[in-house]
C-alpha positions as CSV (number, residue, x, y, z in Angstrom):
1,M,-0.1,0.1,0.1
2,L,1.4,3.6,-0.9
3,L,1.9,6.2,2.1
4,N,1.2,9.7,2.7
5,A,0.2,12.1,5.4
6,A,-3.5,11.3,5.5
7,T,-4.8,9.6,8.2
8,D,-6.1,6.5,6.2
9,N,-2.4,6.5,4.7
10,R,-4.0,6.7,0.8
11,F,-2.9,9.6,-1.4
12,S,-6.2,11.7,-1.7
13,L,-7.0,12.4,-5.0
14,L,-9.8,15.2,-6.7
15,V,-11.3,14.7,-10.0
16,L,-12.5,18.1,-11.3
17,C,-15.0,18.4,-14.6
18,T,-17.0,21.8,-14.9
19,G,-20.7,20.2,-14.4
20,N,-19.6,17.1,-12.7
21,S,-21.8,15.2,-14.7
22,A,-19.9,12.8,-16.3
23,R,-16.3,12.5,-17.3
24,S,-15.3,13.8,-13.3
25,I,-18.1,11.1,-12.2
26,M,-16.7,8.2,-14.3
27,A,-13.1,8.7,-13.5
28,E,-13.8,8.9,-9.6
29,A,-16.0,5.4,-9.6
30,L,-13.1,4.2,-11.7
31,F,-10.3,5.4,-8.9
32,R,-12.3,3.5,-6.5
33,Q,-12.8,0.6,-8.2
34,E,-9.2,-0.2,-9.7
35,A,-7.0,1.9,-7.1
36,G,-9.1,2.5,-4.0
37,D,-6.1,0.8,-2.1
38,C,-4.3,3.7,-3.3
39,F,-6.1,6.5,-3.6
40,N,-9.2,8.0,-1.6
41,V,-10.9,9.9,-4.5
42,H,-13.4,12.1,-4.9
43,S,-15.0,14.4,-7.4
44,A,-16.0,17.9,-8.3
45,G,-17.4,20.8,-10.4
46,S,-16.4,24.5,-10.6
47,Q,-20.3,24.8,-12.1
48,P,-21.5,21.3,-10.8
49,T,-25.1,20.5,-12.5
50,G,-26.9,18.9,-9.6
51,R,-27.2,15.6,-11.5
52,V,-25.4,12.8,-12.9
53,N,-25.8,12.1,-16.6
54,P,-28.0,9.0,-17.0
55,Y,-25.4,7.4,-19.5
56,A,-22.6,8.1,-17.0
57,L,-24.8,6.1,-14.4
58,E,-25.2,3.5,-17.4
59,Q,-21.2,2.7,-17.4
60,I,-20.8,2.8,-13.8
61,S,-23.5,0.1,-13.3
62,V,-21.1,-2.2,-14.5
63,L,-18.6,-1.8,-11.7
64,D,-18.5,-3.6,-8.7
65,I,-18.3,-0.8,-6.0
66,D,-20.8,0.5,-3.4
67,F,-20.9,4.4,-4.9
68,E,-23.8,6.5,-4.8
69,P,-22.1,9.0,-7.5
70,R,-23.4,12.8,-6.8
71,S,-22.6,15.9,-8.4
72,K,-20.9,18.7,-6.0
73,S,-19.1,21.3,-6.1
74,W,-15.3,21.9,-5.5
75,A,-16.2,24.0,-2.6
76,E,-16.8,21.3,-0.7
77,F,-12.9,20.3,-0.9
78,D,-11.4,24.1,-0.6
79,G,-8.9,24.0,2.3
80,A,-11.3,25.3,4.8
81,V,-13.4,22.4,4.5
82,A,-11.2,19.2,3.6
83,G,-8.4,17.7,4.1
84,P,-5.0,18.1,2.2
85,L,-4.7,17.1,-1.6
86,D,-2.1,15.0,-3.0
87,F,-3.2,15.1,-6.5
88,V,-6.4,17.0,-8.7
89,I,-6.9,15.6,-12.2
90,T,-9.5,17.9,-14.8
91,V,-10.9,15.7,-17.1
92,C,-12.2,19.0,-19.1
93,G,-10.6,21.5,-20.9
94,N,-12.7,24.5,-19.4
95,A,-11.7,23.1,-16.0
96,A,-8.2,22.4,-16.8
97,Q,-8.2,26.7,-17.6
98,E,-10.6,28.2,-14.9
99,I,-8.7,29.3,-11.4
100,C,-9.2,26.5,-9.0
101,P,-9.8,27.3,-5.4
102,C,-6.9,26.5,-2.5
103,F,-6.9,23.6,-2.0
104,A,-5.2,22.3,1.2
105,G,-2.0,20.4,0.8
106,S,-0.9,21.9,-2.2
107,P,-1.7,19.1,-4.7
108,R,0.0,18.2,-8.1
109,H,-2.6,19.7,-11.1
110,I,-2.6,17.1,-14.0
111,H,-4.6,17.4,-16.8
112,W,-6.5,14.2,-18.5
113,G,-8.2,15.7,-21.1
114,L,-11.3,14.0,-23.1
115,P,-13.9,15.1,-25.2
116,D,-17.3,16.0,-23.9
117,P,-19.6,12.9,-24.2
118,A,-22.6,14.9,-23.5
119,A,-21.9,17.1,-26.1
120,A,-22.2,14.2,-28.8
121,A,-25.6,14.3,-31.2
122,D,-28.1,11.9,-29.7
123,A,-27.6,8.9,-31.6
124,D,-23.8,8.8,-30.7
125,K,-24.2,9.5,-26.9
126,R,-24.4,5.7,-25.6
127,R,-21.3,5.4,-27.5
128,A,-19.3,8.8,-27.0
129,F,-19.6,7.7,-23.1
130,A,-18.6,4.2,-23.4
131,D,-15.3,5.9,-25.0
132,C,-15.0,8.1,-22.6
133,F,-15.0,5.5,-20.1
134,T,-12.9,2.9,-21.9
135,A,-10.4,5.7,-22.1
136,L,-10.7,6.8,-18.2
137,Q,-10.3,3.4,-17.2
138,S,-7.2,2.3,-19.7
139,R,-5.4,5.2,-17.9
140,I,-6.6,4.2,-14.4
141,Q,-5.7,0.7,-15.1
142,Q,-1.7,1.5,-16.4
143,L,-1.3,3.8,-13.4
144,T,-2.2,1.0,-11.2
145,R,0.4,-1.1,-13.0
146,Q,2.9,1.1,-12.7
147,I,2.7,2.3,-9.1
148,K,5.4,0.8,-6.6
149,P,5.0,0.9,-3.3
150,E,8.1,2.8,-2.6
151,M,7.2,5.7,-5.2
152,S,7.0,9.1,-4.1
153,V,4.3,11.9,-5.1
154,E,6.5,13.2,-7.6
155,N,7.0,10.2,-9.3
156,I,3.7,8.8,-9.2
157,F,2.7,12.6,-10.0
158,R,5.3,12.4,-13.2
159,L,3.2,8.7,-14.2
160,M,-0.3,10.5,-14.0
161,Q,1.4,13.1,-16.4
162,N,2.4,10.9,-18.8
163,L,-1.1,9.4,-19.1
164,G,-2.4,12.7,-19.9
165,D,-0.5,13.1,-22.7
166,E,-1.4,9.8,-24.2
167,K,-4.1,10.7,-26.6
């Protein structure tokens, strides 16, 4: 198991997207399933929609995890409210370019840009969500295969950055 300063000895990770209704929610669910022993993960949005996209829920339903997704604001994780964060991953271009609140812990910021599946034409939405889910799952699985117990936060950060550079 990887260790950090958090009380439960997992790295703290926040996945951000503007609406926190699709990509960030799917990433949170996948991190919980694939890397829950390494990361205490949450998701949030700068302008949360207040609901999770039904196509995202459809993708998440195949996972074997106890998870009730909720669209929420990143304000729930600002320095005055939440504990320290080790990593913040943005999964949409809008969130990556916004000025984030001051998160406790001086987290490392990583961008894993993915097309917005909700922007796909109605006839293509199911496929767009499946493609996004698969892309996230691939990156998260690659990350978990490469992480070693003795790795530093900086080394894990570099792995995450490299995965974000992949298209």
